[in-house]
C-alpha positions in Angstrom: 0.0 0.1 -0.1 1.3 3.5 -0.9 0.5 7.1 0.1 -0.8 9.6 -2.1 -1.5 12.6 0.2 -0.2 13.7 3.6 -1.4 16.1 6.1 -0.8 17.0 9.7 -3.1 18.7 12.3 -1.8 19.9 15.6 -2.0 16.4 17.0 -2.3 14.0 14.2 -0.7 12.7 11.0 -3.2 11.8 8.3 -2.2 9.8 5.1 -4.4 9.0 2.2 -3.6 5.6 0.6 -3.9 4.6 -3.0 -7.1 2.5 -2.2 -8.9 5.5 -0.8 -8.4 4.6 3.0 -7.2 7.4 5.3 -5.0 6.5 8.1 -4.7 8.8 11.1 -2.2 8.4 13.9 -1.0 10.6 16.8 1.9 12.9 16.2 3.0 11.9 19.6 4.2 8.6 17.9 6.6 10.9 16.0 8.5 13.3 18.2 10.3 15.2 15.5 6.9 15.9 13.9 5.3 16.9 17.0 8.1 19.5 17.8 8.0 20.9 14.2 6.2 24.0 13.1 3.1 23.8 11.0 5.2 24.9 7.9 7.9 22.1 8.5 5.0 19.6 8.7 3.6 20.9 5.4 7.0 20.3 3.6 6.9 16.6 3.1 7.6 14.4 0.0 6.7 10.8 -0.9 9.7 8.5 -1.3 10.1 5.2 -2.9 7.0 5.6 -5.0 4.8 6.5 -2.0 6.1 3.6 0.4 7.4 6.4 2.7 7.2 10.0 3.5 10.1 12.3 4.0 10.5 15.7 5.9 13.8 17.2 4.9 14.0 20.2 7.3 13.4 17.9 10.4 15.0 14.7 9.0 12.2 12.5 9.5 11.1 9.4 7.4 8.0 7.3 8.1 7.1 4.1 6.2 3.4 3.6 5.3 3.7 0.2 6.6 4.6 1.4 10.0 1.3 3.4 10.2 -0.8 0.3 9.0 1.0 -2.1 11.6 2.8 0.1 14.2 3.3 -2.8 16.4 5.8 -4.2 14.0 7.8 -1.1 13.5 7.8 1.0 16.8 7.5 0.9 20.5 3.8 2.2 21.0 3.3 4.6 23.9 -0.2 3.5 24.9 -0.5 0.2 27.0 -3.9 -0.6 25.3 -2.1 -0.4 21.8 0.5 -2.8 23.2 -2.2 -5.3 24.2 -3.7 -5.0 20.7 -0.3 -5.7 19.3 0.0 -8.9 21.5 -3.5 -10.2 20.4 -2.7 -9.7 16.7 0.6 -11.7 17.1 -1.2 -14.6 18.7 -3.6 -14.9 15.6 
């Protein structure tokens, strides 16, 4: 799955995928984005044909796959999300 559009609010990263889904995740998952200015957050580019997103000014790269299955790519800050990840792994 690849991204076609990216936007940020004050507290969320939203990514539109090629199949029309919109993935929204907390900016708290990405401290550099959270600390960035709105202008810096708006200066993104798709990399690898849309498999990732890059912000040059804050040196941040995010894989679309990490947004779809965060438990496989990052330490999640929320205990409830950790439990969800454990349940998925057991399936």
